[in-house]
All heavy atoms as TSV, in Angstrom:
chain	resi	resn	atom	element	x	y	z
A	1	MET	N	N	117.212	71.979	128.320
A	1	MET	CA	C	117.543	73.332	127.920
A	1	MET	C	C	118.347	73.314	126.730
A	1	MET	O	O	118.167	74.168	125.807
A	1	MET	CB	C	118.176	74.144	129.053
A	1	MET	CG	C	118.159	75.635	128.852
A	1	MET	SD	S	116.574	76.199	128.646
A	1	MET	CE	C	116.526	77.393	129.956
A	2	LEU	N	N	119.308	72.375	126.623
A	2	LEU	CA	C	120.133	72.322	125.386
A	2	LEU	C	C	119.323	71.829	124.161
A	2	LEU	O	O	119.547	72.345	123.080
A	2	LEU	CB	C	121.248	71.210	125.635
A	2	LEU	CG	C	122.327	71.093	124.585
A	2	LEU	CD1	C	122.966	72.426	124.237
A	2	LEU	CD2	C	123.286	69.968	124.878
A	3	TRP	N	N	118.295	71.040	124.437
A	3	TRP	CA	C	117.400	70.686	123.278
A	3	TRP	C	C	116.692	71.840	122.680
A	3	TRP	O	O	116.513	72.075	121.521
A	3	TRP	CB	C	116.418	69.667	123.833
A	3	TRP	CG	C	115.385	69.206	122.773
A	3	TRP	CD1	C	115.624	68.355	121.728
A	3	TRP	CD2	C	114.123	69.754	122.592
A	3	TRP	NE1	N	114.561	68.326	120.941
A	3	TRP	CE2	C	113.505	69.134	121.514
A	3	TRP	CE3	C	113.380	70.602	123.345
A	3	TRP	CZ2	C	112.326	69.294	121.043
A	3	TRP	CZ3	C	112.030	70.843	122.905
A	3	TRP	CH2	C	111.528	70.270	121.841
A	4	LEU	N	N	116.223	72.871	123.544
A	4	LEU	CA	C	115.577	74.082	123.132
A	4	LEU	C	C	116.507	74.937	122.313
A	4	LEU	O	O	116.062	75.416	121.276
A	4	LEU	CB	C	115.077	74.791	124.318
A	4	LEU	CG	C	114.187	76.002	124.034
A	4	LEU	CD1	C	112.986	75.625	123.271
A	4	LEU	CD2	C	113.817	76.763	125.325
A	5	ALA	N	N	117.681	75.012	122.714
A	5	ALA	CA	C	118.692	75.987	121.977
A	5	ALA	C	C	118.977	75.294	120.517
A	5	ALA	O	O	119.100	75.982	119.594
A	5	ALA	CB	C	119.916	76.116	122.714
A	6	SER	N	N	119.035	73.938	120.392
A	6	SER	CA	C	119.330	73.419	119.177
A	6	SER	C	C	118.103	73.460	118.157
A	6	SER	O	O	118.329	73.548	117.016
A	6	SER	CB	C	119.670	71.828	119.423
A	6	SER	OG	O	118.605	71.072	119.912
A	7	VAL	N	N	116.924	73.405	118.739
A	7	VAL	CA	C	115.834	73.657	117.890
A	7	VAL	C	C	115.678	75.008	117.342
A	7	VAL	O	O	115.365	75.223	116.121
A	7	VAL	CB	C	114.510	73.319	118.666
A	7	VAL	CG1	C	113.266	73.645	117.901
A	7	VAL	CG2	C	114.395	71.850	119.036
A	8	GLN	N	N	116.018	76.015	118.111
A	8	GLN	CA	C	115.957	77.391	117.679
A	8	GLN	C	C	117.102	77.676	116.709
A	8	GLN	O	O	116.818	78.605	115.761
A	8	GLN	CB	C	116.070	78.359	118.804
A	8	GLN	CG	C	114.778	78.364	119.726
A	8	GLN	CD	C	114.997	79.271	120.965
A	8	GLN	OE1	O	116.060	79.769	121.163
A	8	GLN	NE2	N	113.888	79.454	121.706
A	9	LEU	N	N	118.185	77.021	116.683
A	9	LEU	CA	C	119.274	77.279	115.747
A	9	LEU	C	C	118.898	76.796	114.330
A	9	LEU	O	O	119.383	77.425	113.406
A	9	LEU	CB	C	120.555	76.695	116.250
A	9	LEU	CG	C	121.180	77.270	117.460
A	9	LEU	CD1	C	122.411	76.460	117.829
A	9	LEU	CD2	C	121.574	78.775	117.139
A	10	HIS	N	N	118.037	75.859	114.162
A	10	HIS	CA	C	117.697	75.338	112.870
A	10	HIS	C	C	116.557	75.989	112.155
A	10	HIS	O	O	116.336	75.806	111.096
A	10	HIS	CB	C	117.361	73.766	113.015
A	10	HIS	CG	C	118.471	72.910	113.448
A	10	HIS	ND1	N	119.759	73.245	113.152
A	10	HIS	CD2	C	118.607	71.847	114.223
A	10	HIS	CE1	C	120.680	72.387	113.676
A	10	HIS	NE2	N	119.867	71.505	114.296
A	11	GLU	N	N	115.906	76.956	112.831
A	11	GLU	CA	C	114.836	77.674	112.301
A	11	GLU	C	C	115.418	78.930	111.605
A	11	GLU	O	O	116.321	79.500	112.010
A	11	GLU	CB	C	113.796	78.161	113.250
A	11	GLU	CG	C	113.080	77.049	113.975
A	11	GLU	CD	C	112.117	77.534	115.037
A	11	GLU	OE1	O	112.018	78.785	115.198
A	11	GLU	OE2	O	111.459	76.626	115.683
A	12	PRO	N	N	114.835	79.281	110.384
A	12	PRO	CA	C	115.243	80.432	109.666
A	12	PRO	C	C	114.843	81.759	110.450
A	12	PRO	O	O	113.823	81.693	111.150
A	12	PRO	CB	C	114.653	80.209	108.333
A	12	PRO	CG	C	113.475	79.558	108.579
A	12	PRO	CD	C	113.802	78.536	109.616
A	13	PRO	N	N	115.486	82.802	110.230
A	13	PRO	CA	C	115.107	84.051	110.922
A	13	PRO	C	C	113.684	84.386	110.455
A	13	PRO	O	O	113.271	84.155	109.313
A	13	PRO	CB	C	116.158	85.107	110.523
A	13	PRO	CG	C	117.230	84.244	109.893
A	13	PRO	CD	C	116.771	83.009	109.507
A	14	ASN	N	N	113.019	85.084	111.386
A	14	ASN	CA	C	111.584	85.447	111.095
A	14	ASN	C	C	111.464	86.426	109.902
A	14	ASN	O	O	110.460	86.521	109.195
A	14	ASN	CB	C	110.947	86.064	112.278
A	14	ASN	CG	C	110.738	84.915	113.417
A	14	ASN	OD1	O	110.582	83.756	113.019
A	14	ASN	ND2	N	110.578	85.329	114.612
A	15	PHE	N	N	112.451	87.307	109.756
A	15	PHE	CA	C	112.460	88.385	108.678
A	15	PHE	C	C	112.341	87.641	107.362
A	15	PHE	O	O	111.581	88.108	106.463
A	15	PHE	CB	C	113.632	89.162	108.868
A	15	PHE	CG	C	113.879	90.104	107.663
A	15	PHE	CD1	C	112.991	91.336	107.654
A	15	PHE	CD2	C	114.670	90.018	106.662
A	15	PHE	CE1	C	113.134	92.193	106.603
A	15	PHE	CE2	C	114.796	90.837	105.606
A	15	PHE	CZ	C	114.050	92.000	105.541
A	16	TRP	N	N	113.096	86.668	107.102
A	16	TRP	CA	C	113.196	85.969	105.753
A	16	TRP	C	C	111.871	85.142	105.532
A	16	TRP	O	O	111.474	84.978	104.463
A	16	TRP	CB	C	114.397	85.139	105.696
A	16	TRP	CG	C	115.638	85.971	105.575
A	16	TRP	CD1	C	116.687	86.022	106.674
A	16	TRP	CD2	C	115.989	86.914	104.652
A	16	TRP	NE1	N	117.539	86.872	106.319
A	16	TRP	CE2	C	117.273	87.509	105.025
A	16	TRP	CE3	C	115.532	87.286	103.441
A	16	TRP	CZ2	C	117.882	88.493	104.333
A	16	TRP	CZ3	C	116.256	88.302	102.735
A	16	TRP	CH2	C	117.345	88.855	103.125
A	17	VAL	N	N	111.384	84.692	106.639
A	17	VAL	CA	C	110.123	83.876	106.461
A	17	VAL	C	C	108.952	84.764	105.989
A	17	VAL	O	O	108.170	84.418	105.165
A	17	VAL	CB	C	109.867	83.188	107.823
A	17	VAL	CG1	C	108.422	82.460	107.751
A	17	VAL	CG2	C	110.916	82.053	108.055
A	18	LYS	N	N	108.844	85.948	106.692
A	18	LYS	CA	C	107.748	86.832	106.374
A	18	LYS	C	C	107.875	87.303	104.827
A	18	LYS	O	O	106.888	87.474	104.210
A	18	LYS	CB	C	107.806	88.077	107.296
A	18	LYS	CG	C	107.333	87.726	108.625
A	18	LYS	CD	C	107.341	88.978	109.611
A	18	LYS	CE	C	107.046	88.553	111.022
A	18	LYS	NZ	N	107.175	89.712	111.882
A	19	ILE	N	N	109.125	87.636	104.416
A	19	ILE	CA	C	109.221	88.219	103.039
A	19	ILE	C	C	109.179	87.049	102.142
A	19	ILE	O	O	108.758	87.056	100.966
A	19	ILE	CB	C	110.514	88.955	102.944
A	19	ILE	CG1	C	110.324	90.340	103.771
A	19	ILE	CG2	C	110.883	89.274	101.481
A	19	ILE	CD1	C	111.478	91.177	103.646
A	20	GLY	N	N	109.748	85.928	102.406
A	20	GLY	CA	C	109.862	84.845	101.442
A	20	GLY	C	C	111.034	84.847	100.640
A	20	GLY	O	O	110.974	84.340	99.556
A	21	ALA	N	N	112.085	85.646	100.968
A	21	ALA	CA	C	113.207	85.794	100.199
A	21	ALA	C	C	114.304	84.676	100.468
A	21	ALA	O	O	115.286	85.002	100.997
A	21	ALA	CB	C	113.832	87.209	100.345
A	22	PHE	N	N	113.989	83.472	100.013
A	22	PHE	CA	C	114.995	82.367	100.255
A	22	PHE	C	C	115.930	82.323	99.046
A	22	PHE	O	O	116.882	81.649	98.973
A	22	PHE	CB	C	114.330	81.043	100.349
A	22	PHE	CG	C	113.534	80.988	101.678
A	22	PHE	CD1	C	112.115	81.008	101.713
A	22	PHE	CD2	C	114.189	81.027	102.985
A	22	PHE	CE1	C	111.435	80.780	102.949
A	22	PHE	CE2	C	113.505	80.909	104.057
A	22	PHE	CZ	C	112.159	80.881	104.074
A	23	ASN	N	N	115.455	82.946	97.959
A	23	ASN	CA	C	116.275	83.048	96.738
A	23	ASN	C	C	117.183	84.310	96.601
A	23	ASN	O	O	116.708	85.349	97.000
A	23	ASN	CB	C	115.312	82.985	95.556
A	23	ASN	CG	C	115.961	82.733	94.212
A	23	ASN	OD1	O	117.242	82.778	94.060
A	23	ASN	ND2	N	115.174	82.620	93.147
A	24	LEU	N	N	118.390	84.211	96.226
A	24	LEU	CA	C	119.346	85.277	96.209
A	24	LEU	C	C	118.824	86.266	95.128
A	24	LEU	O	O	118.988	87.480	95.467
A	24	LEU	CB	C	120.646	84.860	95.964
A	24	LEU	CG	C	121.767	85.903	95.962
A	24	LEU	CD1	C	121.843	86.603	97.338
A	24	LEU	CD2	C	123.143	85.292	95.605
A	25	ALA	N	N	118.428	85.758	94.038
A	25	ALA	CA	C	118.039	86.763	93.000
A	25	ALA	C	C	116.803	87.550	93.435
A	25	ALA	O	O	116.633	88.755	93.108
A	25	ALA	CB	C	117.620	86.006	91.746
A	26	LEU	N	N	115.841	86.930	94.182
A	26	LEU	CA	C	114.697	87.687	94.683
A	26	LEU	C	C	115.070	88.657	95.658
A	26	LEU	O	O	114.574	89.829	95.766
A	26	LEU	CB	C	113.701	86.679	95.317
A	26	LEU	CG	C	112.466	87.267	95.915
A	26	LEU	CD1	C	111.660	87.997	94.743
A	26	LEU	CD2	C	111.588	86.195	96.532
A	27	ALA	N	N	116.050	88.375	96.531
A	27	ALA	CA	C	116.572	89.388	97.524
A	27	ALA	C	C	117.308	90.512	96.846
A	27	ALA	O	O	117.102	91.711	97.173
A	27	ALA	CB	C	117.570	88.659	98.519
A	28	ILE	N	N	117.973	90.266	95.798
A	28	ILE	CA	C	118.644	91.368	94.924
A	28	ILE	C	C	117.481	92.287	94.319
A	28	ILE	O	O	117.722	93.475	94.369
A	28	ILE	CB	C	119.600	90.729	93.992
A	28	ILE	CG1	C	120.833	90.163	94.704
A	28	ILE	CG2	C	120.127	91.750	93.032
A	28	ILE	CD1	C	121.732	89.361	93.900
A	29	ILE	N	N	116.477	91.614	93.721
A	29	ILE	CA	C	115.449	92.441	93.042
A	29	ILE	C	C	114.793	93.241	94.039
A	29	ILE	O	O	114.475	94.397	93.891
A	29	ILE	CB	C	114.551	91.471	92.355
A	29	ILE	CG1	C	115.313	90.876	91.114
A	29	ILE	CG2	C	113.268	92.158	91.954
A	29	ILE	CD1	C	114.471	89.756	90.374
A	30	LEU	N	N	114.428	92.679	95.200
A	30	LEU	CA	C	113.740	93.475	96.265
A	30	LEU	C	C	114.556	94.610	96.770
A	30	LEU	O	O	114.143	95.783	96.959
A	30	LEU	CB	C	113.303	92.507	97.416
A	30	LEU	CG	C	112.220	91.611	97.166
A	30	LEU	CD1	C	111.920	90.717	98.466
A	30	LEU	CD2	C	110.924	92.291	96.870
A	31	GLY	N	N	115.838	94.354	97.030
A	31	GLY	CA	C	116.816	95.393	97.403
A	31	GLY	C	C	116.973	96.539	96.471
A	31	GLY	O	O	117.045	97.726	96.795
A	32	ALA	N	N	116.990	96.078	95.161
A	32	ALA	CA	C	117.100	97.168	94.081
A	32	ALA	C	C	115.878	98.010	94.021
A	32	ALA	O	O	115.906	99.269	93.858
A	32	ALA	CB	C	117.321	96.480	92.727
A	33	PHE	N	N	114.640	97.405	94.093
A	33	PHE	CA	C	113.449	98.254	94.070
A	33	PHE	C	C	113.374	99.136	95.201
A	33	PHE	O	O	113.066	100.315	95.090
A	33	PHE	CB	C	112.213	97.309	94.037
A	33	PHE	CG	C	111.784	96.767	92.690
A	33	PHE	CD1	C	111.455	95.447	92.482
A	33	PHE	CD2	C	111.888	97.621	91.582
A	33	PHE	CE1	C	111.128	94.951	91.340
A	33	PHE	CE2	C	111.541	97.134	90.327
A	33	PHE	CZ	C	111.198	95.734	90.189
A	34	PHE	N	N	113.594	98.666	96.389
A	34	PHE	CA	C	113.441	99.550	97.706
A	34	PHE	C	C	114.516	100.473	97.600
A	34	PHE	O	O	114.316	101.673	98.121
A	34	PHE	CB	C	113.424	98.704	98.943
A	34	PHE	CG	C	112.038	97.950	98.982
A	34	PHE	CD1	C	112.108	96.528	99.150
A	34	PHE	CD2	C	110.882	98.446	98.986
A	34	PHE	CE1	C	110.875	95.807	99.278
A	34	PHE	CE2	C	109.584	97.864	99.046
A	34	PHE	CZ	C	109.674	96.455	99.177
A	35	GLY	N	N	115.788	100.172	97.185
A	35	GLY	CA	C	116.839	101.184	97.162
A	35	GLY	C	C	116.713	102.213	96.225
A	35	GLY	O	O	116.946	103.401	96.567
A	36	LEU	N	N	116.160	101.951	95.019
A	36	LEU	CA	C	115.909	102.986	94.016
A	36	LEU	C	C	114.789	103.935	94.510
A	36	LEU	O	O	114.753	105.125	94.176
A	36	LEU	CB	C	115.604	102.326	92.706
A	36	LEU	CG	C	116.788	101.777	91.934
A	36	LEU	CD1	C	116.335	100.905	90.824
A	36	LEU	CD2	C	117.919	102.851	91.648
A	37	SER	N	N	113.773	103.290	95.186
A	37	SER	CA	C	112.629	103.997	95.686
A	37	SER	C	C	113.204	105.090	96.744
A	37	SER	O	O	112.809	106.236	96.770
A	37	SER	CB	C	111.603	103.091	96.268
A	37	SER	OG	O	110.642	103.847	96.944
A	38	LEU	N	N	113.983	104.509	97.651
A	38	LEU	CA	C	114.601	105.418	98.713
A	38	LEU	C	C	115.439	106.425	98.070
A	38	LEU	O	O	115.331	107.667	98.552
A	38	LEU	CB	C	115.422	104.571	99.617
A	38	LEU	CG	C	116.012	105.317	100.853
A	38	LEU	CD1	C	115.045	105.872	101.756
A	38	LEU	CD2	C	117.070	104.346	101.577
A	39	ARG	N	N	116.183	106.268	97.053
A	39	ARG	CA	C	116.987	107.198	96.343
A	39	ARG	C	C	116.065	108.370	95.748
A	39	ARG	O	O	116.364	109.530	95.785
A	39	ARG	CB	C	117.877	106.528	95.229
A	39	ARG	CG	C	118.643	107.528	94.488
A	39	ARG	CD	C	119.436	106.757	93.308
A	39	ARG	NE	N	120.224	107.699	92.590
A	39	ARG	CZ	C	119.781	108.393	91.501
A	39	ARG	NH1	N	118.589	108.107	90.980
A	39	ARG	NH2	N	120.568	109.189	90.907
A	40	SER	N	N	114.986	107.967	95.095
A	40	SER	CA	C	114.065	108.894	94.592
A	40	SER	C	C	113.519	109.865	95.665
A	40	SER	O	O	113.364	110.985	95.423
A	40	SER	CB	C	112.836	108.218	93.792
A	40	SER	OG	O	113.498	107.490	92.669
A	41	PHE	N	N	113.099	109.265	96.764
A	41	PHE	CA	C	112.539	110.018	97.778
A	41	PHE	C	C	113.464	110.963	98.447
A	41	PHE	O	O	113.233	112.092	98.843
A	41	PHE	CB	C	111.958	109.109	98.867
A	41	PHE	CG	C	110.661	108.465	98.502
A	41	PHE	CD1	C	110.504	107.101	98.690
A	41	PHE	CD2	C	109.598	109.206	97.867
A	41	PHE	CE1	C	109.265	106.543	98.291
A	41	PHE	CE2	C	108.430	108.628	97.481
A	41	PHE	CZ	C	108.218	107.196	97.692
A	42	LEU	N	N	114.836	110.461	98.514
A	42	LEU	CA	C	115.871	111.283	99.132
A	42	LEU	C	C	116.147	112.436	98.178
A	42	LEU	O	O	116.385	113.662	98.698
A	42	LEU	CB	C	117.108	110.547	99.533
A	42	LEU	CG	C	117.055	109.626	100.563
A	42	LEU	CD1	C	118.314	108.703	100.767
A	42	LEU	CD2	C	116.856	110.522	101.855
A	43	LEU	N	N	116.298	112.189	96.943
A	43	LEU	CA	C	116.432	113.371	95.931
A	43	LEU	C	C	115.241	114.321	95.936
A	43	LEU	O	O	115.440	115.455	95.775
A	43	LEU	CB	C	116.592	112.797	94.591
A	43	LEU	CG	C	118.066	112.206	94.261
A	43	LEU	CD1	C	118.065	111.487	92.879
A	43	LEU	CD2	C	119.175	113.204	94.407
A	44	PHE	N	N	114.041	113.813	96.022
A	44	PHE	CA	C	112.896	114.660	96.240
A	44	PHE	C	C	112.962	115.559	97.303
A	44	PHE	O	O	112.658	116.721	97.343
A	44	PHE	CB	C	111.584	113.776	96.318
A	44	PHE	CG	C	110.314	114.528	96.431
A	44	PHE	CD1	C	109.821	115.241	95.472
A	44	PHE	CD2	C	109.779	114.589	97.735
A	44	PHE	CE1	C	108.582	115.941	95.557
A	44	PHE	CE2	C	108.594	115.255	97.881
A	44	PHE	CZ	C	108.017	115.951	96.819
A	45	ALA	N	N	113.414	115.036	98.535
A	45	ALA	CA	C	113.482	115.845	99.788
A	45	ALA	C	C	114.640	116.732	99.782
A	45	ALA	O	O	114.624	117.859	100.352
A	45	ALA	CB	C	113.575	114.925	100.927
A	46	VAL	N	N	115.780	116.385	99.182
A	46	VAL	CA	C	117.098	117.190	99.328
A	46	VAL	C	C	117.140	118.251	98.303
A	46	VAL	O	O	117.597	119.359	98.691
A	46	VAL	CB	C	118.226	116.201	99.370
A	46	VAL	CG1	C	119.633	116.970	99.381
A	46	VAL	CG2	C	118.209	115.370	100.552
A	47	GLU	N	N	116.955	117.843	97.035
A	47	GLU	CA	C	117.243	118.827	95.919
A	47	GLU	C	C	116.095	119.842	95.727
A	47	GLU	O	O	115.009	119.492	95.451
A	47	GLU	CB	C	117.489	118.040	94.611
A	47	GLU	CG	C	118.023	118.884	93.621
A	47	GLU	CD	C	118.615	118.181	92.402
A	47	GLU	OE1	O	118.904	116.926	92.648
A	47	GLU	OE2	O	118.579	118.618	91.345
A	48	ARG	N	N	116.398	121.097	96.143
A	48	ARG	CA	C	115.333	122.137	96.155
A	48	ARG	C	C	115.341	122.918	94.868
A	48	ARG	O	O	114.294	123.670	94.538
A	48	ARG	CB	C	115.472	123.033	97.400
A	48	ARG	CG	C	115.431	122.333	98.663
A	48	ARG	CD	C	114.034	121.970	98.967
A	48	ARG	NE	N	113.977	121.293	100.363
A	48	ARG	CZ	C	112.928	120.792	100.798
A	48	ARG	NH1	N	111.854	120.725	100.017
A	48	ARG	NH2	N	112.966	120.290	102.017
A	49	GLU	N	N	116.404	122.944	94.043
A	49	GLU	CA	C	116.524	123.903	92.987
A	49	GLU	C	C	115.902	123.346	91.662
A	49	GLU	O	O	116.181	123.861	90.564
A	49	GLU	CB	C	117.868	124.361	92.784
A	49	GLU	CG	C	118.459	125.148	93.958
A	49	GLU	CD	C	119.811	125.631	93.771
A	49	GLU	OE1	O	120.402	125.388	92.666
A	49	GLU	OE2	O	120.475	126.088	94.684
A	50	CYS	N	N	115.172	122.197	91.612
A	50	CYS	CA	C	114.696	121.750	90.384
A	50	CYS	C	C	113.229	122.151	90.296
A	50	CYS	O	O	112.580	122.559	91.201
A	50	CYS	CB	C	114.763	120.160	90.398
A	50	CYS	SG	S	114.095	119.323	91.634
A	51	ASP	N	N	112.701	122.063	89.040
A	51	ASP	CA	C	111.359	122.511	88.725
A	51	ASP	C	C	110.344	121.546	89.312
A	51	ASP	O	O	110.601	120.486	89.723
A	51	ASP	CB	C	111.110	122.774	87.309
A	51	ASP	CG	C	111.367	121.558	86.416
A	51	ASP	OD1	O	111.885	120.597	86.927
A	51	ASP	OD2	O	110.970	121.601	85.218
A	52	THR	N	N	109.098	121.975	89.268
A	52	THR	CA	C	107.881	121.215	89.903
A	52	THR	C	C	107.762	119.956	89.157
A	52	THR	O	O	107.509	118.880	89.704
A	52	THR	CB	C	106.649	121.992	89.846
A	52	THR	OG1	O	106.959	123.225	90.488
A	52	THR	CG2	C	105.516	121.329	90.603
A	53	ARG	N	N	107.876	119.934	87.857
A	53	ARG	CA	C	107.730	118.774	86.947
A	53	ARG	C	C	108.606	117.660	87.383
A	53	ARG	O	O	108.379	116.427	87.489
A	53	ARG	CB	C	107.818	119.110	85.513
A	53	ARG	CG	C	107.487	117.848	84.582
A	53	ARG	CD	C	107.445	118.422	83.214
A	53	ARG	NE	N	108.631	119.118	82.833
A	53	ARG	CZ	C	108.887	119.679	81.687
A	53	ARG	NH1	N	108.020	119.704	80.745
A	53	ARG	NH2	N	109.964	120.335	81.478
A	54	GLU	N	N	109.894	118.055	87.575
A	54	GLU	CA	C	110.975	117.106	87.898
A	54	GLU	C	C	110.768	116.490	89.392
A	54	GLU	O	O	110.974	115.239	89.573
A	54	GLU	CB	C	112.358	117.615	87.866
A	54	GLU	CG	C	113.539	116.696	87.904
A	54	GLU	CD	C	114.828	117.309	87.822
A	54	GLU	OE1	O	114.932	118.527	87.311
A	54	GLU	OE2	O	115.808	116.712	88.151
A	55	ARG	N	N	110.305	117.385	90.293
A	55	ARG	CA	C	109.998	116.860	91.573
A	55	ARG	C	C	108.744	115.912	91.604
A	55	ARG	O	O	108.709	114.939	92.309
A	55	ARG	CB	C	109.713	117.993	92.537
A	55	ARG	CG	C	110.976	118.825	92.793
A	55	ARG	CD	C	110.610	120.080	93.826
A	55	ARG	NE	N	109.962	119.743	95.008
A	55	ARG	CZ	C	110.684	119.546	96.113
A	55	ARG	NH1	N	111.840	119.460	96.122
A	55	ARG	NH2	N	109.914	119.185	97.199
A	56	ALA	N	N	107.779	116.232	90.761
A	56	ALA	CA	C	106.614	115.388	90.677
A	56	ALA	C	C	107.082	113.920	90.112
A	56	ALA	O	O	106.586	112.889	90.458
A	56	ALA	CB	C	105.562	116.026	89.885
A	57	TRP	N	N	107.935	113.966	89.002
A	57	TRP	CA	C	108.410	112.769	88.414
A	57	TRP	C	C	109.127	111.879	89.504
A	57	TRP	O	O	108.934	110.693	89.481
A	57	TRP	CB	C	109.289	113.131	87.275
A	57	TRP	CG	C	109.949	111.988	86.631
A	57	TRP	CD1	C	111.241	111.581	86.612
A	57	TRP	CD2	C	109.246	110.820	86.000
A	57	TRP	NE1	N	111.434	110.416	85.981
A	57	TRP	CE2	C	110.264	109.920	85.597
A	57	TRP	CE3	C	107.883	110.528	85.726
A	57	TRP	CZ2	C	109.907	108.754	84.942
A	57	TRP	CZ3	C	107.644	109.365	85.083
A	57	TRP	CH2	C	108.609	108.477	84.740
A	58	ARG	N	N	109.986	112.575	90.329
A	58	ARG	CA	C	110.678	111.706	91.287
A	58	ARG	C	C	109.841	111.100	92.284
A	58	ARG	O	O	109.948	110.067	92.778
A	58	ARG	CB	C	111.761	112.657	92.011
A	58	ARG	CG	C	112.965	112.958	91.086
A	58	ARG	CD	C	113.969	113.770	91.800
A	58	ARG	NE	N	115.105	113.915	90.935
A	58	ARG	CZ	C	116.013	114.904	91.078
A	58	ARG	NH1	N	115.809	115.810	92.160
A	58	ARG	NH2	N	116.934	115.091	90.254
A	59	LEU	N	N	108.741	111.863	92.668
A	59	LEU	CA	C	107.871	111.355	93.651
A	59	LEU	C	C	107.025	110.188	93.008
A	59	LEU	O	O	106.863	109.150	93.697
A	59	LEU	CB	C	106.805	112.471	94.122
A	59	LEU	CG	C	105.815	112.169	95.168
A	59	LEU	CD1	C	106.503	111.748	96.489
A	59	LEU	CD2	C	104.830	113.242	95.345
A	60	VAL	N	N	106.564	110.342	91.810
A	60	VAL	CA	C	105.817	109.288	91.117
A	60	VAL	C	C	106.772	108.031	90.934
A	60	VAL	O	O	106.290	106.840	91.181
A	60	VAL	CB	C	105.234	109.814	89.877
A	60	VAL	CG1	C	104.666	108.638	88.942
A	60	VAL	CG2	C	104.177	110.732	90.095
A	61	LYS	N	N	108.007	108.243	90.584
A	61	LYS	CA	C	108.909	107.160	90.424
A	61	LYS	C	C	109.232	106.419	91.703
A	61	LYS	O	O	109.239	105.243	91.741
A	61	LYS	CB	C	110.194	107.683	89.799
A	61	LYS	CG	C	111.167	106.667	89.413
A	61	LYS	CD	C	112.341	107.243	88.627
A	61	LYS	CE	C	113.093	108.201	89.337
A	61	LYS	NZ	N	114.350	108.756	88.762
A	62	GLY	N	N	109.328	107.168	92.757
A	62	GLY	CA	C	109.517	106.522	94.046
A	62	GLY	C	C	108.356	105.720	94.504
A	62	GLY	O	O	108.614	104.595	95.042
A	63	ILE	N	N	107.182	106.242	94.224
A	63	ILE	CA	C	105.997	105.483	94.702
A	63	ILE	C	C	105.789	104.280	93.796
A	63	ILE	O	O	105.530	103.138	94.380
A	63	ILE	CB	C	104.785	106.321	94.627
A	63	ILE	CG1	C	104.793	107.417	95.798
A	63	ILE	CG2	C	103.451	105.552	94.688
A	63	ILE	CD1	C	103.703	108.519	95.639
A	64	ALA	N	N	106.107	104.407	92.521
A	64	ALA	CA	C	106.014	103.210	91.631
A	64	ALA	C	C	106.951	102.147	91.966
A	64	ALA	O	O	106.596	100.937	91.989
A	64	ALA	CB	C	106.201	103.770	90.123
A	65	LEU	N	N	108.205	102.453	92.332
A	65	LEU	CA	C	109.167	101.491	92.645
A	65	LEU	C	C	108.879	100.792	94.022
A	65	LEU	O	O	109.021	99.587	94.133
A	65	LEU	CB	C	110.624	102.049	92.680
A	65	LEU	CG	C	111.162	102.478	91.279
A	65	LEU	CD1	C	112.454	103.367	91.466
A	65	LEU	CD2	C	111.529	101.152	90.579
A	66	LEU	N	N	108.296	101.646	94.853
A	66	LEU	CA	C	107.869	101.113	96.156
A	66	LEU	C	C	106.688	100.057	95.943
A	66	LEU	O	O	106.578	98.994	96.509
A	66	LEU	CB	C	107.460	102.150	97.113
A	66	LEU	CG	C	107.387	101.919	98.545
A	66	LEU	CD1	C	108.704	101.481	99.099
A	66	LEU	CD2	C	106.905	102.997	99.351
A	67	VAL	N	N	105.766	100.364	95.123
A	67	VAL	CA	C	104.691	99.480	94.807
A	67	VAL	C	C	105.126	98.278	94.162
A	67	VAL	O	O	104.680	97.005	94.491
A	67	VAL	CB	C	103.585	100.265	93.869
A	67	VAL	CG1	C	102.532	99.264	93.319
A	67	VAL	CG2	C	102.888	101.247	94.831
A	68	LEU	N	N	106.132	98.332	93.213
A	68	LEU	CA	C	106.720	97.204	92.518
A	68	LEU	C	C	107.386	96.270	93.504
A	68	LEU	O	O	107.291	95.041	93.459
A	68	LEU	CB	C	107.642	97.597	91.295
A	68	LEU	CG	C	107.020	97.968	90.070
A	68	LEU	CD1	C	108.075	98.515	89.128
A	68	LEU	CD2	C	106.247	96.755	89.402
A	69	GLY	N	N	108.179	96.860	94.383
A	69	GLY	CA	C	108.840	96.103	95.547
A	69	GLY	C	C	107.763	95.378	96.361
A	69	GLY	O	O	107.958	94.216	96.652
A	70	ALA	N	N	106.720	96.174	96.743
A	70	ALA	CA	C	105.597	95.434	97.508
A	70	ALA	C	C	104.967	94.238	96.809
A	70	ALA	O	O	104.591	93.219	97.368
A	70	ALA	CB	C	104.674	96.442	97.977
A	71	PHE	N	N	104.792	94.511	95.418
A	71	PHE	CA	C	104.281	93.482	94.574
A	71	PHE	C	C	105.131	92.219	94.636
A	71	PHE	O	O	104.627	91.023	94.760
A	71	PHE	CB	C	103.953	93.984	93.190
A	71	PHE	CG	C	103.541	92.926	92.300
A	71	PHE	CD1	C	102.227	92.393	92.417
A	71	PHE	CD2	C	104.328	92.390	91.278
A	71	PHE	CE1	C	101.784	91.331	91.511
A	71	PHE	CE2	C	103.898	91.421	90.444
A	71	PHE	CZ	C	102.621	90.863	90.566
A	72	PHE	N	N	106.410	92.352	94.381
A	72	PHE	CA	C	107.354	91.305	94.306
A	72	PHE	C	C	107.399	90.542	95.722
A	72	PHE	O	O	107.699	89.364	95.788
A	72	PHE	CB	C	108.706	91.729	93.776
A	72	PHE	CG	C	108.765	91.603	92.347
A	72	PHE	CD1	C	108.728	92.727	91.609
A	72	PHE	CD2	C	109.095	90.449	91.765
A	72	PHE	CE1	C	108.838	92.608	90.347
A	72	PHE	CE2	C	109.164	90.283	90.350
A	72	PHE	CZ	C	109.092	91.408	89.643
A	73	THR	N	N	107.159	91.358	96.760
A	73	THR	CA	C	107.240	90.796	98.131
A	73	THR	C	C	106.009	89.868	98.355
A	73	THR	O	O	106.106	88.787	98.874
A	73	THR	CB	C	107.122	91.839	99.172
A	73	THR	OG1	O	108.369	92.716	98.982
A	73	THR	CG2	C	107.299	91.269	100.565
A	74	SER	N	N	104.916	90.165	97.794
A	74	SER	CA	C	103.699	89.420	97.964
A	74	SER	C	C	103.615	88.175	97.095
A	74	SER	O	O	102.847	87.327	97.379
A	74	SER	CB	C	102.468	90.375	97.766
A	74	SER	OG	O	102.377	90.655	96.427
A	75	VAL	N	N	104.474	88.124	96.055
A	75	VAL	CA	C	104.441	86.993	95.130
A	75	VAL	C	C	105.178	85.891	95.627
A	75	VAL	O	O	105.927	85.726	96.427
A	75	VAL	CB	C	105.045	87.404	93.757
A	75	VAL	CG1	C	105.211	86.200	92.946
A	75	VAL	CG2	C	104.101	88.407	93.108
């Protein structure tokens, strides 16, 4: 039983294996893309007094940042 616990401690967490973010710079870039995308979506949802063009720009910007983050995740 002790042997099984020592084997599991040396394996990296499954989250980092799926994303492949073993590099700190890559983790920062992914966090920035997803964080800015979340910020755009939150501003789109919360701020009601802006015009339609600005709301559309925030939606497009949020989707674009989300797609860029997904692209960097797959690379």
